[in-house]
SEGU-143935 format. One record per residue (C-alpha): residue in three letters; x, y, z; residue number from 1. Coordinates in nm, 3 decimals, padded with zeros to 5 digits, always signed. Layout:
! residues N
rest = ALA X = X Y = Y Z = Z nr = NUM
...
This chain:
! residues 317
rest = UNK X = +01.373 Y = +02.850 Z = +01.483 nr = 1
rest = UNK X = +01.629 Y = +02.870 Z = +01.763 nr = 2
rest = UNK X = +01.890 Y = +02.989 Z = +01.514 nr = 3
rest = UNK X = +01.653 Y = +03.255 Z = +01.383 nr = 4
rest = UNK X = +01.582 Y = +03.373 Z = +01.737 nr = 5
rest = UNK X = +01.954 Y = +03.393 Z = +01.817 nr = 6
rest = UNK X = +02.042 Y = +03.579 Z = +01.495 nr = 7
rest = UNK X = +01.761 Y = +03.834 Z = +01.519 nr = 8
rest = UNK X = +01.815 Y = +03.896 Z = +01.892 nr = 9
rest = UNK X = +02.194 Y = +03.927 Z = +01.858 nr = 10
rest = UNK X = +02.155 Y = +04.173 Z = +01.571 nr = 11
rest = UNK X = +01.912 Y = +04.381 Z = +01.775 nr = 12
rest = UNK X = +01.648 Y = +04.390 Z = +01.503 nr = 13
rest = UNK X = +01.313 Y = +04.555 Z = +01.571 nr = 14
rest = UNK X = +01.022 Y = +04.310 Z = +01.599 nr = 15
rest = UNK X = +01.269 Y = +04.020 Z = +01.591 nr = 16
rest = UNK X = +00.990 Y = +03.766 Z = +01.648 nr = 17
rest = UNK X = +00.909 Y = +03.786 Z = +01.275 nr = 18
rest = UNK X = +01.229 Y = +03.595 Z = +01.191 nr = 19
rest = UNK X = +01.158 Y = +03.265 Z = +01.379 nr = 20
rest = UNK X = +00.790 Y = +03.301 Z = +01.290 nr = 21
rest = UNK X = +00.882 Y = +03.306 Z = +00.920 nr = 22
rest = UNK X = +01.097 Y = +02.994 Z = +00.966 nr = 23
rest = UNK X = +00.808 Y = +02.810 Z = +01.131 nr = 24
rest = UNK X = +00.569 Y = +02.910 Z = +00.851 nr = 25
rest = UNK X = +00.803 Y = +02.825 Z = +00.563 nr = 26
rest = UNK X = +00.919 Y = +02.481 Z = +00.678 nr = 27
rest = UNK X = +00.696 Y = +02.195 Z = +00.556 nr = 28
rest = UNK X = +00.735 Y = +01.817 Z = +00.561 nr = 29
rest = UNK X = +00.806 Y = +01.800 Z = +00.187 nr = 30
rest = UNK X = +01.073 Y = +01.951 Z = -00.038 nr = 31
rest = UNK X = +00.840 Y = +02.113 Z = -00.292 nr = 32
rest = UNK X = +00.609 Y = +02.264 Z = -00.030 nr = 33
rest = UNK X = +00.895 Y = +02.418 Z = +00.163 nr = 34
rest = UNK X = +01.069 Y = +02.581 Z = -00.132 nr = 35
rest = UNK X = +00.755 Y = +02.703 Z = -00.307 nr = 36
rest = UNK X = +00.618 Y = +02.840 Z = +00.020 nr = 37
rest = UNK X = +00.951 Y = +02.996 Z = +00.113 nr = 38
rest = UNK X = +00.991 Y = +03.173 Z = -00.219 nr = 39
rest = UNK X = +00.631 Y = +03.294 Z = -00.216 nr = 40
rest = UNK X = +00.667 Y = +03.410 Z = +00.145 nr = 41
rest = UNK X = +00.976 Y = +03.621 Z = +00.077 nr = 42
rest = UNK X = +00.860 Y = +03.752 Z = -00.262 nr = 43
rest = UNK X = +00.507 Y = +03.825 Z = -00.141 nr = 44
rest = UNK X = +00.636 Y = +04.009 Z = +00.166 nr = 45
rest = UNK X = +00.869 Y = +04.227 Z = -00.042 nr = 46
rest = UNK X = +00.589 Y = +04.309 Z = -00.289 nr = 47
rest = UNK X = +00.352 Y = +04.393 Z = -00.006 nr = 48
rest = UNK X = +00.614 Y = +04.610 Z = +00.162 nr = 49
rest = UNK X = +00.688 Y = +04.788 Z = -00.166 nr = 50
rest = UNK X = +00.318 Y = +04.861 Z = -00.203 nr = 51
rest = UNK X = +00.297 Y = +04.988 Z = +00.156 nr = 52
rest = UNK X = +00.605 Y = +05.209 Z = +00.100 nr = 53
rest = UNK X = +00.451 Y = +05.370 Z = -00.206 nr = 54
rest = UNK X = +00.121 Y = +05.406 Z = -00.025 nr = 55
rest = UNK X = +00.260 Y = +05.597 Z = +00.274 nr = 56
rest = UNK X = +00.548 Y = +05.791 Z = +00.122 nr = 57
rest = UNK X = +00.382 Y = +05.896 Z = -00.203 nr = 58
rest = UNK X = +00.009 Y = +05.910 Z = -00.133 nr = 59
rest = UNK X = +00.011 Y = +05.986 Z = +00.244 nr = 60
rest = UNK X = -00.341 Y = +05.844 Z = +00.294 nr = 61
rest = UNK X = -00.570 Y = +05.982 Z = +00.559 nr = 62
rest = UNK X = -00.698 Y = +05.770 Z = +00.845 nr = 63
rest = UNK X = -01.029 Y = +05.717 Z = +00.663 nr = 64
rest = UNK X = -00.848 Y = +05.594 Z = +00.351 nr = 65
rest = UNK X = -00.634 Y = +05.362 Z = +00.566 nr = 66
rest = UNK X = -00.948 Y = +05.212 Z = +00.719 nr = 67
rest = UNK X = -01.092 Y = +05.148 Z = +00.372 nr = 68
rest = UNK X = -00.763 Y = +04.990 Z = +00.261 nr = 69
rest = UNK X = -00.762 Y = +04.765 Z = +00.568 nr = 70
rest = UNK X = -01.105 Y = +04.638 Z = +00.465 nr = 71
rest = UNK X = -00.992 Y = +04.581 Z = +00.105 nr = 72
rest = UNK X = -00.678 Y = +04.390 Z = +00.205 nr = 73
rest = UNK X = -00.871 Y = +04.181 Z = +00.458 nr = 74
rest = UNK X = -01.118 Y = +04.091 Z = +00.181 nr = 75
rest = UNK X = -00.838 Y = +04.000 Z = -00.064 nr = 76
rest = UNK X = -00.667 Y = +03.791 Z = +00.203 nr = 77
rest = UNK X = -00.979 Y = +03.587 Z = +00.279 nr = 78
rest = UNK X = -01.114 Y = +03.570 Z = -00.076 nr = 79
rest = UNK X = -00.806 Y = +03.486 Z = -00.282 nr = 80
rest = UNK X = -00.548 Y = +03.394 Z = -00.020 nr = 81
rest = UNK X = -00.659 Y = +03.029 Z = +00.024 nr = 82
rest = UNK X = -00.611 Y = +02.972 Z = -00.351 nr = 83
rest = UNK X = -00.269 Y = +03.138 Z = -00.383 nr = 84
rest = UNK X = -00.019 Y = +03.176 Z = -00.102 nr = 85
rest = UNK X = +00.161 Y = +03.461 Z = -00.283 nr = 86
rest = UNK X = -00.157 Y = +03.673 Z = -00.290 nr = 87
rest = UNK X = -00.218 Y = +03.583 Z = +00.075 nr = 88
rest = UNK X = +00.127 Y = +03.709 Z = +00.180 nr = 89
rest = UNK X = +00.105 Y = +04.030 Z = -00.023 nr = 90
rest = UNK X = -00.234 Y = +04.119 Z = +00.126 nr = 91
rest = UNK X = -00.129 Y = +04.013 Z = +00.476 nr = 92
rest = UNK X = +00.192 Y = +04.218 Z = +00.468 nr = 93
rest = UNK X = +00.015 Y = +04.534 Z = +00.355 nr = 94
rest = UNK X = -00.260 Y = +04.470 Z = +00.613 nr = 95
rest = UNK X = -00.008 Y = +04.432 Z = +00.898 nr = 96
rest = UNK X = +00.169 Y = +04.756 Z = +00.804 nr = 97
rest = UNK X = -00.162 Y = +04.943 Z = +00.791 nr = 98
rest = UNK X = -00.283 Y = +04.804 Z = +01.125 nr = 99
rest = UNK X = +00.042 Y = +04.885 Z = +01.305 nr = 100
rest = UNK X = +00.053 Y = +05.233 Z = +01.146 nr = 101
rest = UNK X = -00.298 Y = +05.297 Z = +01.285 nr = 102
rest = UNK X = -00.149 Y = +05.265 Z = +01.637 nr = 103
rest = UNK X = +00.087 Y = +05.557 Z = +01.572 nr = 104
rest = UNK X = +00.403 Y = +05.364 Z = +01.484 nr = 105
rest = UNK X = +00.598 Y = +05.512 Z = +01.191 nr = 106
rest = UNK X = +00.526 Y = +05.295 Z = +00.885 nr = 107
rest = UNK X = +00.888 Y = +05.309 Z = +00.766 nr = 108
rest = UNK X = +01.006 Y = +05.135 Z = +01.084 nr = 109
rest = UNK X = +00.751 Y = +04.858 Z = +01.043 nr = 110
rest = UNK X = +00.830 Y = +04.811 Z = +00.673 nr = 111
rest = UNK X = +01.204 Y = +04.784 Z = +00.734 nr = 112
rest = UNK X = +01.165 Y = +04.543 Z = +01.026 nr = 113
rest = UNK X = +00.918 Y = +04.323 Z = +00.841 nr = 114
rest = UNK X = +01.136 Y = +04.304 Z = +00.531 nr = 115
rest = UNK X = +01.460 Y = +04.233 Z = +00.717 nr = 116
rest = UNK X = +01.319 Y = +03.964 Z = +00.944 nr = 117
rest = UNK X = +01.123 Y = +03.792 Z = +00.668 nr = 118
rest = UNK X = +01.418 Y = +03.775 Z = +00.429 nr = 119
rest = UNK X = +01.646 Y = +03.648 Z = +00.706 nr = 120
rest = UNK X = +01.394 Y = +03.391 Z = +00.828 nr = 121
rest = UNK X = +01.322 Y = +03.269 Z = +00.475 nr = 122
rest = UNK X = +01.693 Y = +03.239 Z = +00.397 nr = 123
rest = UNK X = +01.761 Y = +03.042 Z = +00.717 nr = 124
rest = UNK X = +01.467 Y = +02.806 Z = +00.656 nr = 125
rest = UNK X = +01.553 Y = +02.736 Z = +00.291 nr = 126
rest = UNK X = +01.924 Y = +02.691 Z = +00.364 nr = 127
rest = UNK X = +01.851 Y = +02.451 Z = +00.650 nr = 128
rest = UNK X = +01.613 Y = +02.246 Z = +00.437 nr = 129
rest = UNK X = +01.858 Y = +02.238 Z = +00.146 nr = 130
rest = UNK X = +02.127 Y = +02.102 Z = +00.380 nr = 131
rest = UNK X = +01.895 Y = +01.856 Z = +00.559 nr = 132
rest = UNK X = +01.598 Y = +01.778 Z = +00.333 nr = 133
rest = UNK X = +01.316 Y = +01.535 Z = +00.405 nr = 134
rest = UNK X = +01.293 Y = +01.316 Z = +00.097 nr = 135
rest = UNK X = +00.955 Y = +01.156 Z = +00.044 nr = 136
rest = UNK X = +01.119 Y = +00.870 Z = -00.144 nr = 137
rest = UNK X = +01.258 Y = +00.744 Z = +00.187 nr = 138
rest = UNK X = +00.911 Y = +00.745 Z = +00.345 nr = 139
rest = UNK X = +00.717 Y = +00.579 Z = +00.065 nr = 140
rest = UNK X = +00.803 Y = +00.215 Z = +00.151 nr = 141
rest = UNK X = +00.678 Y = +00.269 Z = +00.507 nr = 142
rest = UNK X = +00.354 Y = +00.430 Z = +00.385 nr = 143
rest = UNK X = +00.299 Y = +00.146 Z = +00.137 nr = 144
rest = UNK X = +00.360 Y = -00.115 Z = +00.406 nr = 145
rest = UNK X = +00.125 Y = +00.065 Z = +00.645 nr = 146
rest = UNK X = -00.150 Y = +00.055 Z = +00.382 nr = 147
rest = UNK X = -00.104 Y = -00.318 Z = +00.322 nr = 148
rest = UNK X = -00.108 Y = -00.383 Z = +00.698 nr = 149
rest = UNK X = -00.432 Y = -00.186 Z = +00.735 nr = 150
rest = UNK X = -00.584 Y = -00.370 Z = +00.439 nr = 151
rest = UNK X = -00.485 Y = -00.703 Z = +00.596 nr = 152
rest = UNK X = -00.656 Y = -00.617 Z = +00.926 nr = 153
rest = UNK X = -00.969 Y = -00.507 Z = +00.740 nr = 154
rest = UNK X = -00.978 Y = -00.826 Z = +00.534 nr = 155
rest = UNK X = -00.926 Y = -01.038 Z = +00.846 nr = 156
rest = UNK X = -01.223 Y = -00.867 Z = +01.011 nr = 157
rest = UNK X = -01.443 Y = -00.930 Z = +00.707 nr = 158
rest = UNK X = -01.319 Y = -01.290 Z = +00.692 nr = 159
rest = UNK X = -01.412 Y = -01.348 Z = +01.056 nr = 160
rest = UNK X = -01.758 Y = -01.205 Z = +00.989 nr = 161
rest = UNK X = -01.805 Y = -01.469 Z = +00.716 nr = 162
rest = UNK X = -01.664 Y = -01.761 Z = +00.914 nr = 163
rest = UNK X = -01.851 Y = -01.666 Z = +01.234 nr = 164
rest = UNK X = -02.180 Y = -01.516 Z = +01.109 nr = 165
rest = UNK X = -02.345 Y = -01.538 Z = +01.452 nr = 166
rest = UNK X = -02.103 Y = -01.283 Z = +01.603 nr = 167
rest = UNK X = -02.178 Y = -00.914 Z = +01.550 nr = 168
rest = UNK X = -01.872 Y = -00.725 Z = +01.427 nr = 169
rest = UNK X = -02.019 Y = -00.391 Z = +01.319 nr = 170
rest = UNK X = -01.791 Y = -00.180 Z = +01.542 nr = 171
rest = UNK X = -01.479 Y = -00.376 Z = +01.444 nr = 172
rest = UNK X = -01.563 Y = -00.345 Z = +01.077 nr = 173
rest = UNK X = -01.610 Y = +00.030 Z = +01.108 nr = 174
rest = UNK X = -01.275 Y = +00.074 Z = +01.282 nr = 175
rest = UNK X = -01.089 Y = -00.148 Z = +01.038 nr = 176
rest = UNK X = -01.247 Y = +00.019 Z = +00.734 nr = 177
rest = UNK X = -01.166 Y = +00.369 Z = +00.858 nr = 178
rest = UNK X = -00.808 Y = +00.268 Z = +00.940 nr = 179
rest = UNK X = -00.767 Y = +00.129 Z = +00.588 nr = 180
rest = UNK X = -00.908 Y = +00.448 Z = +00.438 nr = 181
rest = UNK X = -00.675 Y = +00.661 Z = +00.648 nr = 182
rest = UNK X = -00.372 Y = +00.455 Z = +00.548 nr = 183
rest = UNK X = -00.462 Y = +00.489 Z = +00.182 nr = 184
rest = UNK X = -00.509 Y = +00.867 Z = +00.216 nr = 185
rest = UNK X = -00.168 Y = +00.895 Z = +00.383 nr = 186
rest = UNK X = -00.010 Y = +00.701 Z = +00.097 nr = 187
rest = UNK X = -00.182 Y = +00.914 Z = -00.168 nr = 188
rest = UNK X = -00.052 Y = +01.230 Z = +00.002 nr = 189
rest = UNK X = +00.297 Y = +01.081 Z = +00.016 nr = 190
rest = UNK X = +00.286 Y = +00.992 Z = -00.355 nr = 191
rest = UNK X = +00.169 Y = +01.346 Z = -00.439 nr = 192
rest = UNK X = +00.466 Y = +01.491 Z = -00.249 nr = 193
rest = UNK X = +00.704 Y = +01.247 Z = -00.418 nr = 194
rest = UNK X = +00.590 Y = +01.363 Z = -00.764 nr = 195
rest = UNK X = +00.716 Y = +01.714 Z = -00.695 nr = 196
rest = UNK X = +01.059 Y = +01.614 Z = -00.566 nr = 197
rest = UNK X = +01.368 Y = +01.672 Z = -00.778 nr = 198
rest = UNK X = +01.488 Y = +01.347 Z = -00.932 nr = 199
rest = UNK X = +01.153 Y = +01.166 Z = -00.907 nr = 200
rest = UNK X = +01.189 Y = +00.918 Z = -01.192 nr = 201
rest = UNK X = +00.902 Y = +00.864 Z = -01.433 nr = 202
rest = UNK X = +00.918 Y = +00.483 Z = -01.405 nr = 203
rest = UNK X = +00.895 Y = +00.501 Z = -01.024 nr = 204
rest = UNK X = +00.596 Y = +00.731 Z = -01.040 nr = 205
rest = UNK X = +00.432 Y = +00.501 Z = -01.296 nr = 206
rest = UNK X = +00.485 Y = +00.199 Z = -01.070 nr = 207
rest = UNK X = +00.334 Y = +00.384 Z = -00.776 nr = 208
rest = UNK X = +00.030 Y = +00.479 Z = -00.984 nr = 209
rest = UNK X = -00.015 Y = +00.114 Z = -01.080 nr = 210
rest = UNK X = +00.016 Y = +00.002 Z = -00.716 nr = 211
rest = UNK X = -00.247 Y = +00.256 Z = -00.611 nr = 212
rest = UNK X = -00.482 Y = +00.146 Z = -00.890 nr = 213
rest = UNK X = -00.455 Y = -00.225 Z = -00.808 nr = 214
rest = UNK X = -00.477 Y = -00.168 Z = -00.434 nr = 215
rest = UNK X = -00.799 Y = +00.020 Z = -00.508 nr = 216
rest = UNK X = -00.933 Y = -00.288 Z = -00.689 nr = 217
rest = UNK X = -00.845 Y = -00.502 Z = -00.389 nr = 218
rest = UNK X = -01.010 Y = -00.280 Z = -00.130 nr = 219
rest = UNK X = -01.323 Y = -00.241 Z = -00.344 nr = 220
rest = UNK X = -01.356 Y = -00.619 Z = -00.348 nr = 221
rest = UNK X = -01.319 Y = -00.638 Z = +00.031 nr = 222
rest = UNK X = -01.576 Y = -00.362 Z = +00.077 nr = 223
rest = UNK X = -01.814 Y = -00.551 Z = -00.152 nr = 224
rest = UNK X = -01.768 Y = -00.857 Z = +00.067 nr = 225
rest = UNK X = -01.850 Y = -00.647 Z = +00.373 nr = 226
rest = UNK X = -02.161 Y = -00.510 Z = +00.202 nr = 227
rest = UNK X = -02.264 Y = -00.868 Z = +00.126 nr = 228
rest = UNK X = -02.286 Y = -00.940 Z = +00.498 nr = 229
rest = UNK X = -02.602 Y = -00.727 Z = +00.512 nr = 230
rest = UNK X = -02.734 Y = -00.813 Z = +00.166 nr = 231
rest = UNK X = -02.715 Y = -01.193 Z = +00.172 nr = 232
rest = UNK X = -02.846 Y = -01.469 Z = +00.396 nr = 233
rest = UNK X = -02.587 Y = -01.605 Z = +00.641 nr = 234
rest = UNK X = -02.457 Y = -01.952 Z = +00.547 nr = 235
rest = UNK X = -02.164 Y = -02.158 Z = +00.675 nr = 236
rest = UNK X = -01.836 Y = -02.073 Z = +00.510 nr = 237
rest = UNK X = -01.718 Y = -02.334 Z = +00.262 nr = 238
rest = UNK X = -01.407 Y = -02.531 Z = +00.345 nr = 239
rest = UNK X = -01.223 Y = -02.389 Z = +00.043 nr = 240
rest = UNK X = -01.273 Y = -02.036 Z = +00.177 nr = 241
rest = UNK X = -01.036 Y = -02.091 Z = +00.470 nr = 242
rest = UNK X = -00.716 Y = -02.157 Z = +00.270 nr = 243
rest = UNK X = -00.807 Y = -01.874 Z = +00.031 nr = 244
rest = UNK X = -00.847 Y = -01.630 Z = +00.320 nr = 245
rest = UNK X = -00.529 Y = -01.752 Z = +00.489 nr = 246
rest = UNK X = -00.328 Y = -01.710 Z = +00.168 nr = 247
rest = UNK X = -00.473 Y = -01.361 Z = +00.114 nr = 248
rest = UNK X = -00.356 Y = -01.262 Z = +00.461 nr = 249
rest = UNK X = -00.016 Y = -01.420 Z = +00.394 nr = 250
rest = UNK X = +00.021 Y = -01.232 Z = +00.065 nr = 251
rest = UNK X = -00.051 Y = -00.897 Z = +00.230 nr = 252
rest = UNK X = +00.192 Y = -00.978 Z = +00.512 nr = 253
rest = UNK X = +00.466 Y = -01.071 Z = +00.263 nr = 254
rest = UNK X = +00.410 Y = -00.748 Z = +00.068 nr = 255
rest = UNK X = +00.446 Y = -00.545 Z = +00.386 nr = 256
rest = UNK X = +00.757 Y = -00.740 Z = +00.490 nr = 257
rest = UNK X = +00.918 Y = -00.689 Z = +00.148 nr = 258
rest = UNK X = +00.864 Y = -00.314 Z = +00.175 nr = 259
rest = UNK X = +01.027 Y = -00.321 Z = +00.518 nr = 260
rest = UNK X = +01.337 Y = -00.476 Z = +00.363 nr = 261
rest = UNK X = +01.279 Y = -00.850 Z = +00.409 nr = 262
rest = UNK X = +01.410 Y = -01.064 Z = +00.120 nr = 263
rest = UNK X = +01.125 Y = -01.176 Z = -00.106 nr = 264
rest = UNK X = +01.080 Y = -01.355 Z = -00.435 nr = 265
rest = UNK X = +00.780 Y = -01.460 Z = -00.638 nr = 266
rest = UNK X = +00.822 Y = -01.820 Z = -00.520 nr = 267
rest = UNK X = +00.752 Y = -01.711 Z = -00.160 nr = 268
rest = UNK X = +00.395 Y = -01.606 Z = -00.238 nr = 269
rest = UNK X = +00.099 Y = -01.847 Z = -00.222 nr = 270
rest = UNK X = -00.095 Y = -01.954 Z = -00.530 nr = 271
rest = UNK X = -00.415 Y = -01.752 Z = -00.493 nr = 272
rest = UNK X = -00.544 Y = -01.857 Z = -00.835 nr = 273
rest = UNK X = -00.545 Y = -02.223 Z = -00.731 nr = 274
rest = UNK X = -00.724 Y = -02.126 Z = -00.408 nr = 275
rest = UNK X = -00.986 Y = -01.940 Z = -00.611 nr = 276
rest = UNK X = -01.034 Y = -02.236 Z = -00.846 nr = 277
rest = UNK X = -01.100 Y = -02.453 Z = -00.543 nr = 278
rest = UNK X = -01.369 Y = -02.207 Z = -00.436 nr = 279
rest = UNK X = -01.532 Y = -02.230 Z = -00.778 nr = 280
rest = UNK X = -01.541 Y = -02.610 Z = -00.749 nr = 281
rest = UNK X = -01.718 Y = -02.586 Z = -00.413 nr = 282
rest = UNK X = -02.091 Y = -02.677 Z = -00.398 nr = 283
rest = UNK X = -02.394 Y = -02.448 Z = -00.407 nr = 284
rest = UNK X = -02.262 Y = -02.176 Z = -00.640 nr = 285
rest = UNK X = -02.615 Y = -02.041 Z = -00.675 nr = 286
rest = UNK X = -02.638 Y = -01.942 Z = -00.309 nr = 287
rest = UNK X = -02.621 Y = -01.561 Z = -00.297 nr = 288
rest = UNK X = -02.340 Y = -01.534 Z = -00.045 nr = 289
rest = UNK X = -02.134 Y = -01.807 Z = -00.214 nr = 290
rest = UNK X = -02.179 Y = -01.641 Z = -00.553 nr = 291
rest = UNK X = -02.063 Y = -01.307 Z = -00.410 nr = 292
rest = UNK X = -01.755 Y = -01.467 Z = -00.255 nr = 293
rest = UNK X = -01.672 Y = -01.638 Z = -00.585 nr = 294
rest = UNK X = -01.692 Y = -01.306 Z = -00.769 nr = 295
rest = UNK X = -01.503 Y = -01.087 Z = -00.522 nr = 296
rest = UNK X = -01.237 Y = -01.350 Z = -00.450 nr = 297
rest = UNK X = -01.157 Y = -01.341 Z = -00.822 nr = 298
rest = UNK X = -01.103 Y = -00.962 Z = -00.801 nr = 299
rest = UNK X = -00.891 Y = -01.010 Z = -00.490 nr = 300
rest = UNK X = -00.681 Y = -01.274 Z = -00.666 nr = 301
rest = UNK X = -00.626 Y = -01.059 Z = -00.976 nr = 302
rest = UNK X = -00.535 Y = -00.748 Z = -00.778 nr = 303
rest = UNK X = -00.300 Y = -00.922 Z = -00.533 nr = 304
rest = UNK X = -00.121 Y = -01.117 Z = -00.805 nr = 305
rest = UNK X = -00.060 Y = -00.792 Z = -00.992 nr = 306
rest = UNK X = +00.040 Y = -00.607 Z = -00.674 nr = 307
rest = UNK X = +00.292 Y = -00.878 Z = -00.595 nr = 308
rest = UNK X = +00.471 Y = -00.821 Z = -00.926 nr = 309
rest = UNK X = +00.459 Y = -00.443 Z = -00.887 nr = 310
rest = UNK X = +00.587 Y = -00.438 Z = -00.529 nr = 311
rest = UNK X = +00.868 Y = -00.680 Z = -00.611 nr = 312
rest = UNK X = +00.960 Y = -00.453 Z = -00.901 nr = 313
rest = UNK X = +00.956 Y = -00.150 Z = -00.668 nr = 314
rest = UNK X = +01.179 Y = -00.304 Z = -00.399 nr = 315
rest = UNK X = +01.421 Y = -00.448 Z = -00.655 nr = 316
rest = UNK X = +01.530 Y = -00.100 Z = -00.773 nr = 317
């Protein structure tokens, strides 16, 4: 933006603020968004300016016609603009020319200034991003780790609610659940941006899809456990639940550490299946809360065992 301001001011362009403004609008956090938006911004502006040029120099519309056209372009901008940025820019450009012309400024001056500053701003933004891109592939490990950390905190809160049923944890559960949901949404957005990057390999995208699917299985199981707090009678936690919960927390911590670059192998992870078998051998399987824990701990075991293999595969590449 500073470069755009310097270039436009040094060149003495009319309405030079359009150049840095275009740079600010075009630049996005992701590669695909920046280049698609930049191309649509420049192309849409030129199309809109061409339309405005024909409108004023060929048709010479009266003030009444200009007012009607302003209403039409405002409608197109609001109706179709949110669905397609190119249509938005075309309608906006024509609308700006019409509005400024209504103040008495010669349309040709506005059209030339708008076109020059937009092309220059778009070129600066796209060149800068091409030289210094933000690759989503470098951010994905951090987003994955953040999701596993949030899932661990949520599971720990649910675990504490089971081991200490007399303590009310409604507010803590709400905060932990929302944090886990936010972390997952951030990861899904990151994966979506990664798909559109040049060089995004099919096998990497497939692995990410599998990680998302299995993490969804895990969090559904934890949410079912939370729902069971209100739907089942409180009972003391079985002794076998404590090592299972501790190993679940350890697994999530190891997954996060591996994504942060810590060395990890399959031998480092606890045996969740053996922990789950110990739960099944515990007494009173007919008690509602115990039966729920047996069921959901099996889903947790399956999902985490699969996630361990997938994450180790991801970090090994």
